[in-house]
C-alpha positions as semicolon CSV with decimal commas, in nm:
position;residue;x (nm);y (nm);z (nm)
1;W;-9,625;3,551;3,327
2;P;-9,583;3,324;3,024
3;C;-9,340;3,576;2,875
4;S;-9,129;3,579;3,186
5;R;-9,108;3,198;3,187
6;H;-8,988;3,188;2,826
7;A;-8,723;3,450;2,901
8;I;-8,594;3,250;3,195
9;E;-8,573;2,931;2,986
10;G;-8,380;3,121;2,718
11;L;-8,134;3,249;2,972
12;D;-8,079;2,897;3,110
13;A;-8,014;2,758;2,759
14;M;-7,770;3,038;2,690
15;K;-7,582;2,960;3,010
16;R;-7,563;2,589;2,925
17;N;-7,428;2,665;2,575
18;T;-7,175;2,904;2,719
19;T;-7,063;2,643;2,972
20;I;-7,034;2,376;2,702
21;A;-6,836;2,611;2,477
22;A;-6,603;2,702;2,763
23;V;-6,544;2,337;2,850
24;A;-6,481;2,252;2,487
25;A;-6,240;2,543;2,451
26;G;-6,060;2,431;2,766
27;L;-6,028;2,077;2,634
28;V;-5,895;2,202;2,302
29;L;-5,647;2,429;2,479
30;A;-5,535;2,144;2,703
31;G;-5,489;1,925;2,398
32;L;-5,287;2,192;2,226
33;V;-5,066;2,236;2,532
34;A;-5,020;1,860;2,561
35;W;-4,936;1,834;2,193
36;A;-4,693;2,126;2,218
37;F;-4,503;1,970;2,508
38;A;-4,528;1,609;2,391
39;P;-4,189;1,452;2,291
40;R;-4,120;1,458;1,916
41;P;-3,958;1,173;1,722
42;T;-3,585;1,238;1,681
43;E;-3,474;1,276;1,323
44;V;-3,196;1,035;1,228
45;E;-3,001;0,929;0,923
46;T;-2,981;0,561;0,849
47;A;-2,787;0,321;0,630
48;T;-2,860;-0,035;0,530
49;V;-2,660;-0,334;0,654
50;T;-2,527;-0,519;0,349
51;R;-2,345;-0,838;0,258
52;G;-2,042;-0,840;0,027
53;H;-1,667;-0,805;-0,004
54;F;-1,468;-0,650;0,282
55;E;-1,111;-0,522;0,288
56;S;-0,905;-0,364;0,561
57;S;-0,597;-0,183;0,442
58;I;-0,296;0,017;0,556
59;D;-0,265;0,353;0,382
60;D;0,056;0,553;0,373
61;D;0,287;0,752;0,149
62;A;0,575;0,582;-0,029
63;K;0,850;0,645;-0,284
64;T;0,970;0,462;-0,590
65;R;1,328;0,351;-0,622
66;L;1,538;0,149;-0,861
67;R;1,525;-0,214;-0,774
68;D;1,891;-0,259;-0,869
69;R;2,159;0,008;-0,893
70;Y;2,490;-0,060;-1,060
71;V;2,789;0,156;-0,983
72;V;3,053;0,111;-1,252
73;S;3,394;0,160;-1,092
74;A;3,750;0,176;-1,221
75;P;3,893;-0,177;-1,248
76;L;4,248;-0,044;-1,208
77;A;4,433;0,276;-1,129
78;G;4,488;0,494;-1,432
79;R;4,385;0,805;-1,618
80;L;4,018;0,841;-1,704
81;E;3,919;0,998;-2,032
82;R;3,634;1,250;-2,022
83;L;3,294;1,081;-2,016
84;A;3,042;1,167;-2,286
85;L;2,748;1,021;-2,096
86;R;2,497;1,236;-1,911
87;E;2,212;1,164;-1,669
88;G;1,920;1,001;-1,849
89;D;2,121;0,863;-2,141
90;A;2,030;0,510;-2,247
91;V;2,308;0,252;-2,225
92;A;2,309;-0,094;-2,382
93;A;2,446;-0,398;-2,205
94;G;2,815;-0,430;-2,281
95;A;2,845;-0,074;-2,416
96;V;3,161;0,121;-2,334
97;V;3,091;0,377;-2,063
98;A;3,447;0,482;-1,980
99;T;3,802;0,441;-2,108
100;L;4,104;0,415;-1,879
101;S;4,468;0,452;-1,970
102;A;4,658;0,222;-1,740
103;A;4,929;0,388;-1,538
104;L;5,151;0,095;-1,449
105;P;5,431;0,143;-1,197
106;P;5,779;0,033;-1,294
107;L;5,772;-0,236;-1,026
108;L;5,452;-0,405;-0,914
109;D;5,438;-0,423;-0,536
110;E;5,301;-0,727;-0,358
111;R;5,016;-0,535;-0,196
112;T;4,867;-0,419;-0,527
113;R;4,893;-0,765;-0,677
114;R;4,729;-0,920;-0,372
115;E;4,442;-0,665;-0,380
116;L;4,370;-0,746;-0,743
117;E;4,378;-1,119;-0,676
118;L;4,138;-1,085;-0,383
119;R;3,907;-0,870;-0,594
120;L;3,898;-1,137;-0,863
121;A;3,829;-1,406;-0,601
122;A;3,544;-1,201;-0,455
123;A;3,396;-1,147;-0,802
124;Q;3,408;-1,520;-0,872
125;A;3,239;-1,588;-0,537
126;N;2,965;-1,344;-0,633
127;V;2,912;-1,543;-0,952
128;Q;2,863;-1,860;-0,749
129;R;2,627;-1,684;-0,512
130;A;2,426;-1,550;-0,805
131;D;2,399;-1,903;-0,947
132;A;2,265;-2,024;-0,612
133;R;2,010;-1,743;-0,602
134;I;1,889;-1,834;-0,949
135;G;1,831;-2,187;-0,827
136;R;1,633;-2,066;-0,525
137;A;1,429;-1,828;-0,741
138;R;1,339;-2,109;-0,982
139;V;1,226;-2,329;-0,695
140;A;1,015;-2,043;-0,554
141;Q;0,860;-1,986;-0,895
142;E;0,770;-2,352;-0,930
143;Q;0,613;-2,347;-0,584
144;A;0,413;-2,033;-0,667
145;L;0,291;-2,189;-0,994
146;H;0,189;-2,503;-0,807
147;D;-0,005;-2,297;-0,550
148;Q;-0,176;-2,104;-0,827
149;L;-0,286;-2,419;-1,011
150;R;-0,418;-2,570;-0,689
151;S;-0,605;-2,248;-0,603
152;E;-0,761;-2,236;-0,950
153;E;-0,890;-2,590;-0,906
154;L;-1,031;-2,515;-0,559
155;A;-1,179;-2,183;-0,676
156;G;-1,357;-2,364;-0,959
157;S;-1,524;-2,584;-0,699
158;G;-1,602;-2,291;-0,471
159;F;-1,376;-2,401;-0,184
160;I;-1,164;-2,083;-0,165
161;S;-1,238;-1,716;-0,219
162;K;-1,146;-1,510;-0,522
163;T;-0,917;-1,303;-0,299
164;K;-0,698;-1,607;-0,227
165;L;-0,680;-1,687;-0,597
166;D;-0,576;-1,331;-0,679
167;S;-0,307;-1,342;-0,410
168;D;-0,162;-1,663;-0,555
169;R;-0,159;-1,512;-0,904
170;L;0,025;-1,206;-0,774
171;A;0,270;-1,436;-0,595
172;V;0,350;-1,598;-0,931
173;L;0,421;-1,258;-1,084
174;G;0,645;-1,170;-0,790
175;A;0,834;-1,499;-0,822
176;R;0,893;-1,436;-1,191
177;Q;1,032;-1,093;-1,118
178;E;1,256;-1,239;-0,850
179;L;1,392;-1,492;-1,100
180;A;1,451;-1,218;-1,357
181;T;1,640;-1,017;-1,097
182;A;1,853;-1,317;-1,005
183;V;1,942;-1,377;-1,370
184;E;2,034;-1,010;-1,409
185;E;2,254;-1,024;-1,100
186;R;2,428;-1,330;-1,241
187;H;2,506;-1,134;-1,556
188;V;2,641;-0,844;-1,352
189;A;2,852;-1,074;-1,135
190;G;3,002;-1,236;-1,444
191;H;3,080;-0,894;-1,589
192;E;3,250;-0,782;-1,267
193;A;3,454;-1,103;-1,258
194;E;3,570;-1,044;-1,614
195;Q;3,665;-0,685;-1,532
196;A;3,863;-0,801;-1,229
197;R;4,042;-1,065;-1,438
198;V;4,138;-0,811;-1,704
199;A;4,262;-0,569;-1,437
200;L;4,481;-0,834;-1,277
201;L;4,612;-0,948;-1,613
202;S;4,693;-0,593;-1,722
203;V;4,928;-0,536;-1,428
204;T;5,075;-0,883;-1,386
205;R;5,121;-0,971;-1,753
206;P;5,107;-0,651;-1,955
207;D;5,244;-0,830;-2,259
208;A;4,951;-1,076;-2,251
209;A;4,680;-0,812;-2,200
210;A;4,600;-0,681;-2,544
211;G;4,521;-0,316;-2,539
212;H;4,614;-0,287;-2,171
213;R;4,710;0,076;-2,218
214;A;4,348;0,163;-2,305
215;V;4,114;-0,042;-2,088
216;E;3,747;-0,011;-2,184
217;V;3,498;-0,018;-1,897
218;R;3,167;-0,162;-2,016
219;S;2,814;-0,147;-1,881
220;P;2,702;-0,463;-1,702
221;V;2,332;-0,408;-1,783
222;A;2,102;-0,226;-2,020
223;G;1,949;0,081;-1,862
224;R;1,991;0,452;-1,814
225;V;2,250;0,671;-1,651
226;V;2,128;0,773;-1,308
227;R;2,433;0,973;-1,204
228;V;2,772;1,057;-1,350
229;L;3,010;1,041;-1,057
230;Q;3,328;1,137;-1,244
231;A;3,264;1,331;-1,566
232;S;3,596;1,509;-1,621
233;E;3,927;1,360;-1,727
234;A;4,127;1,275;-1,419
235;A;4,358;1,023;-1,258
236;V;4,148;0,772;-1,066
237;A;4,238;0,509;-0,813
238;L;4,148;0,143;-0,819
239;G;3,777;0,102;-0,744
240;A;3,686;0,470;-0,791
241;P;3,311;0,503;-0,880
242;L;3,255;0,642;-1,230
243;V;2,890;0,601;-1,335
244;E;2,572;0,485;-1,164
245;L;2,334;0,290;-1,388
246;G;1,983;0,157;-1,344
247;D;1,697;0,001;-1,537
248;M;1,395;0,233;-1,512
249;G;1,174;-0,057;-1,617
250;R;1,256;-0,232;-1,289
251;L;1,123;0,000;-1,022
252;E;1,000;-0,091;-0,677
253;V;0,804;0,102;-0,416
254;V;0,926;0,150;-0,060
255;A;0,685;0,249;0,218
256;E;0,794;0,337;0,570
257;L;0,515;0,204;0,793
258;L;0,464;0,230;1,165
259;T;0,569;-0,090;1,338
260;S;0,209;-0,144;1,454
261;D;0,097;-0,141;1,090
262;A;0,396;-0,331;0,950
263;V;0,304;-0,648;1,141
264;Q;-0,015;-0,663;0,930
265;A;0,167;-0,619;0,597
266;R;0,273;-0,971;0,507
267;P;0,480;-1,074;0,202
268;G;0,247;-1,155;-0,085
269;A;-0,021;-0,906;0,024
270;R;-0,194;-0,710;-0,252
271;V;-0,116;-0,340;-0,284
272;R;-0,303;-0,065;-0,467
273;I;-0,083;0,227;-0,568
274;H;-0,259;0,560;-0,615
275;G;-0,166;0,925;-0,647
276;W;0,119;0,843;-0,884
277;G;0,017;1,098;-1,146
278;G;-0,140;0,865;-1,400
279;E;-0,490;0,733;-1,457
280;G;-0,635;0,473;-1,225
281;E;-0,447;0,266;-0,971
282;L;-0,144;0,042;-1,015
283;E;-0,127;-0,311;-0,877
284;G;0,156;-0,425;-0,655
285;V;0,251;-0,701;-0,414
286;V;0,453;-0,689;-0,094
287;R;0,788;-0,856;-0,151
288;R;0,966;-0,799;0,176
289;V;0,915;-0,647;0,520
290;E;1,253;-0,551;0,660
291;P;1,319;-0,708;1,001
292;G;1,476;-0,398;1,158
293;A;1,295;-0,078;1,254
294;F;1,434;0,274;1,273
295;T;1,338;0,596;1,449
296;K;1,185;0,877;1,245
297;V;1,062;1,215;1,369
298;S;0,719;1,310;1,235
299;A;0,615;1,655;1,115
300;L;0,472;1,718;1,463
301;G;0,804;1,639;1,627
302;V;0,698;1,295;1,757
303;E;0,948;1,010;1,746
304;E;0,805;0,708;1,563
305;Q;0,935;0,359;1,505
306;R;0,897;0,268;1,140
307;V;0,977;-0,029;0,915
308;R;1,050;-0,031;0,542
309;V;0,813;-0,242;0,332
310;V;0,931;-0,320;-0,022
311;I;0,660;-0,353;-0,288
312;D;0,691;-0,492;-0,641
313;L;0,495;-0,335;-0,927
314;V;0,297;-0,601;-1,112
315;S;0,098;-0,377;-1,345
316;P;0,224;-0,366;-1,705
317;A;0,534;-0,149;-1,735
318;E;0,373;0,045;-2,020
319;R;0,130;0,201;-1,773
320;W;0,392;0,343;-1,536
321;R;0,676;0,407;-1,779
322;A;0,672;0,779;-1,685
323;L;0,766;0,698;-1,324
324;G;1,124;0,750;-1,218
325;D;1,350;0,700;-0,922
326;G;1,236;0,873;-0,602
327;F;0,881;0,960;-0,717
328;R;0,620;0,999;-0,444
329;V;0,313;0,771;-0,452
330;G;0,041;0,654;-0,217
331;V;0,001;0,288;-0,123
332;R;-0,294;0,091;0,013
333;I;-0,177;-0,245;0,146
334;V;-0,457;-0,498;0,184
335;A;-0,410;-0,644;0,532
336;R;-0,725;-0,856;0,537
337;A;-0,991;-0,944;0,282
338;A;-1,304;-1,161;0,287
339;D;-1,602;-1,226;0,062
340;D;-1,972;-1,259;0,149
341;V;-1,957;-1,101;0,495
342;V;-2,204;-0,878;0,679
343;K;-2,100;-0,512;0,667
344;A;-2,223;-0,192;0,829
345;P;-2,101;0,167;0,815
346;A;-1,829;0,241;1,067
347;S;-2,025;0,551;1,175
348;A;-2,310;0,331;1,299
349;V;-2,104;0,128;1,547
350;F;-2,001;0,276;1,883
351;P;-1,860;0,152;2,217
352;L;-2,107;0,068;2,493
353;P;-2,061;0,202;2,849
354;A;-2,062;-0,151;2,989
355;G;-1,808;-0,269;2,734
356;G;-1,831;-0,409;2,387
357;M;-1,979;-0,244;2,079
358;G;-2,334;-0,170;1,973
359;T;-2,555;-0,005;1,713
360;F;-2,910;0,131;1,689
361;V;-3,148;-0,053;1,457
362;V;-3,466;0,127;1,343
363;D;-3,758;-0,104;1,423
364;G;-4,119;0,015;1,401
365;G;-4,031;0,381;1,427
366;R;-3,815;0,331;1,737
367;A;-3,442;0,292;1,792
368;R;-3,348;-0,049;1,924
369;L;-3,002;-0,100;2,077
370;V;-2,835;-0,413;1,939
371;P;-2,496;-0,538;2,063
372;V;-2,254;-0,625;1,784
373;Q;-1,933;-0,823;1,752
374;V;-1,681;-0,659;1,519
375;E;-1,443;-0,890;1,334
376;A;-1,250;-0,616;1,151
377;R;-1,290;-0,259;1,035
378;N;-1,148;-0,009;0,789
379;G;-1,194;0,362;0,738
380;H;-1,561;0,349;0,636
381;E;-1,714;0,011;0,720
382;V;-1,698;-0,273;0,973
383;W;-1,721;-0,648;0,934
384;L;-1,985;-0,781;1,175
385;R;-1,969;-1,129;1,320
386;E;-2,287;-1,078;1,524
387;G;-2,549;-0,806;1,519
388;P;-2,807;-0,676;1,271
389;K;-2,900;-0,877;0,964
390;P;-2,849;-0,768;0,603
391;G;-3,128;-0,534;0,493
392;E;-3,188;-0,380;0,836
393;A;-3,152;-0,003;0,877
394;V;-2,903;0,124;1,134
395;V;-2,861;0,479;1,264
396;V;-2,542;0,651;1,148
397;Y;-2,378;0,915;1,365
398;P;-2,632;0,866;1,650
399;A;-2,688;1,178;1,862
400;S;-2,677;1,178;2,242
401;A;-3,059;1,197;2,249
402;I;-3,088;0,853;2,088
403;A;-3,147;0,573;2,337
404;D;-3,304;0,231;2,338
405;G;-3,677;0,266;2,265
406;V;-3,670;0,631;2,161
407;R;-3,906;0,726;1,878
408;V;-3,717;0,820;1,564
409;K;-3,800;0,961;1,226
410;V;-3,581;0,870;0,930
411;R;-3,459;1,179;0,752
412;R;-3,278;1,007;0,468
413;V;-3,192;0,648;0,387
414;E;-2,856;0,580;0,225
415;A;-2,698;0,264;0,101
416;G;-2,426;0,150;0,338
417;S;-2,076;0,121;0,194
């Protein structure tokens, strides 16, 4: 009997242990199932909201061109001797580029005399117009210098940004180039007036025009031969084009922008010129936005309205001396710039279904939706008026699974730029 009682107690203990083990195994299995089906934190990439300089720009392709072209034409009808000049040859100001043997008719008709007189009058009017342009250019240069001095004083006191000071300095450089161009045009106008006077004198008073039988046509400017329009010896008419000249040290850049972009490119705006074949970027400034647009068909066959924007090169000429007429370059026109602003990556800001813009801020391991107010944006960052503070981490390229309050796990943290 005692043995039977001990056996029964052993069986009862074994059953209790088995029950406890089964319950424990069930709890562990339930925990494993719950853990397996529990939602996991979504992996995200983040970037840090920063404070600094912001620029929005207009990027497009452009071409260089001679700022001033000079077509030397025949001042009178005659026989042209063969030209020795070729494309690319250097020509000094006042150098002989062509020689004409005057072919005077026995009787000078009234029409020819009147044409020569009108040509001389037009040349003299161009001289007066060039003088007026020089005066305007000098006034503009004085105004630009005054603005620069005032900006330097205000910048020293911290009242204006460095961007405004740089713009005023570039405006001074542009004004100086404009004055130099005006002076050059005055020289050309005076040369053309002298040529017209000699031509009229050679046909109206041949006895008073020394050497009228061999009229020398001289270059109005120093530069290089761009094109030889009449190389062979031939009889040419009055005003026939002979040689096209240009100063390769006075290039400008012309960009054909969409009209929606051209309204943001204002005269005086800074320009960075890249892809020109040399090292680094060249500096430029917008001189003029043409008032009229034109239709251009894109490579995809779409009609576009475009506007020509003329840009002056302000970098030292020694850097871009290898550039020539018609070279392709890339331009980045600064449409808006500001210092000490809050910036975030453009990939972190997205439109909200209810309107407006928003971003996800990582807070305590969860994504928190924060509405933002965007002041401006460029290709890689946005300027925030309202939203996250500098130093906060925002989710870049948020997936559709990200929502307000969702648990997230940061895969990699990158500096926002």
